[in-house]
N, C-alpha and C positions, 0 to 999 in steps of 0.2 A: 463547313461540312454539315453541321447539325441543321442550319437554316434550310440548305438545299434538300436535305431530307424531309424537313418539315414541309416545306412548299411542294415538293413531289408527292409526299403522302397525302396532303391535304387535296391536291388536285385530283390524285386518283380516287379518293374517297368521295370528292364531289361528282366526278364523272360516273361512278358506280352508282351512287345513291341518286343523284339529281337528274342524271340521264337515264342510265341502265334500269333502276328500279322504277323509276317513274313510267317509262315506256312499258315495262312488264305489268305494273299495276293498272295503267290505263287499258292495256290489252285485256288484262283479266276481267276489268270491271265492264267493259264495253264490247270487247271482241275486235278493238280497232287500237293500234298503238298510238294514234294521234299525230302521225308524221305528215305534215304538209309543206315543208320547207321548200320545196322546188316547184310549187304552184303559185301562179300569180305573174307570169310573164319575166320580161328582162329584169325588172327590179327586184323581184323575188330571188332570182338567180344571183344577181349581184350581192344583196344582202347576205344569202346563204353561203356564197364563196368567201366573202369577207370574214363571216363569223366563223366558218369551218377552218380557214387559214389562221385567223388569230387564235382560236381555241386549240388549233394543233401546234402553234408555235408555242403556247404557254408552258408545256413541260420541258422544252428544250433548255431553257434558261437554267433551271435546277440540274438537269442532266449534265449540261456543259460544266456548271460549278463542281459536280461530283467528279468529272472526269479529268479536270485540269488541277494544276497545282494551286494551293490556296494563295489568292491576291490579297493585297491590302484591303481592308474594308473601308469604303468611303464614307459610310452612314454610321452614326452612333448607334448603340444596342437599343436605345429607347425607340427609334425609327423602326427596327426589326420587330420590336415587341408589338407596336401599332400595327405593323404588316400582319402579323400572326392574328391579331385580334380581328382585323378587318377580314381575313381569310375565313376565320371561324364565323364571324357575324354574317358575311355573305353566303356561306353554306347553309346556315340556319334560317335566314331570311328566305332562301329559295326553296328549302323543303317545306316551311310553314306556308309560303304563298302557294306552292303547288298543291298542298293539301286543302287550302281555302278554295281553289278552283275545282276541286272534285273532277267530275267527268267532262266539265267545260275545258279542260287543260288541253291545248293543242300546241305543237312545235311547228309554226307557220300559219298560214290563212289559205283556207279554201272559199273562194267567193260565193259558192252555191251553198254553203253550210251555214246554218244558224245555231249559235250557242248561246247560253244564258250570260247576261252581263253581270260579272262578279264584282260587287262594290262593298263587300263586308271584310272583316278582318284587316290585314294590312293593306288590302285593296282600298280601303277607306281613306288612307294617307297618301298612297302613291298607285298610279295606274298601271305601272309595269314593275312590281316589286321584284319577279323573278329575274329581270334583266338588271335591275339594280343589284341584285345579290351576285349575278355572274360578274359584274364589273367591280364589285367589292372583293370577290375572290382573287380577280387578275390584279387589281391594285394591290391587295396584300401580298401576292406573289412577287410582284415587281419591288415592293419595299423589303421583302425578305432576301431576294436574290436580285439586285438591281443590275441592269444592263440593257443593251440595245434589243436583245430577244424578247425580254419580258415587256419592254416598252412597246415593241411593235406588236406584241400578242395583244396587249391593252388597246392600243390605237386601232388595230384592224377589227377587233371584236366591237369596240364602242362605234365605229363608223358602220359597221354591218347593222348593229341594233338600231342606230338612228334611222337608216334607211328602212329597215323593218317596220319600226314603229311609225314613222311620220308618212312614208310613201304606200304602206300596205295596210297595217293593223287600224290606225286611226280612221282612215277612209271607209274601211270595211265596217267598223263598228258604228260609225255615224250613220252610215247607210242602213244598217240592220237595226239599229236601236234608236236612231233618230234624236229627239229632243231629250230622252233619258240619258243618252250618252253625253250629249253636249252639256248638259245641267252637270253631270258627274265630272266631266272634264273641266268645267269651269271652276270647280271648288278642289280639285285634286291634282297634284304635281305629276309630271310625266315619269320622272325618275327619282326625284327628291321632293319631300313634302313642301308644297307652296311654289315650286319652280316648275314653268313649263305648263302652266294651266291654260286652257283654251280661252281665248279673248272672245 
């Protein structure tokens, strides 16, 4: 019961601060909330649909756990503690990375728009720390309340982010920033430091 409450509360806080407050701050600073998720053709629609579906599934696992009778816990308490740590770490990483982006933050890509290439702060280690933060939150939720719903939420979100990054954002950034982006991508991991660097 407590793990389900922690998972659901963490997710609600993440959505409130990492999505709602970020959209509001962006709008307040620029007059534009920064939503671009459905721009970019079929690939953008597929990426957005997978992400929204996965993110929508995420709170269902802890909700289901709260509504049903307690079942035998298949995981040791240390695994649940790791899950809570990952949830908190993912939340913090997302907020810090969003702050580093400033007004360059967008949710999605508009091919006709040009924003600054952010390479400082956590972006000096990872090219997509916000997405890393989201995946850490969902992994933490899976470890707190394991089951097929939490696994599906993580899997769909991961797949949507892979399409978003590889098929939309990276080609866009390479076209807009050219060699500066390629040089940055060669030394910086995609989601994890050192992994997924451009060859």
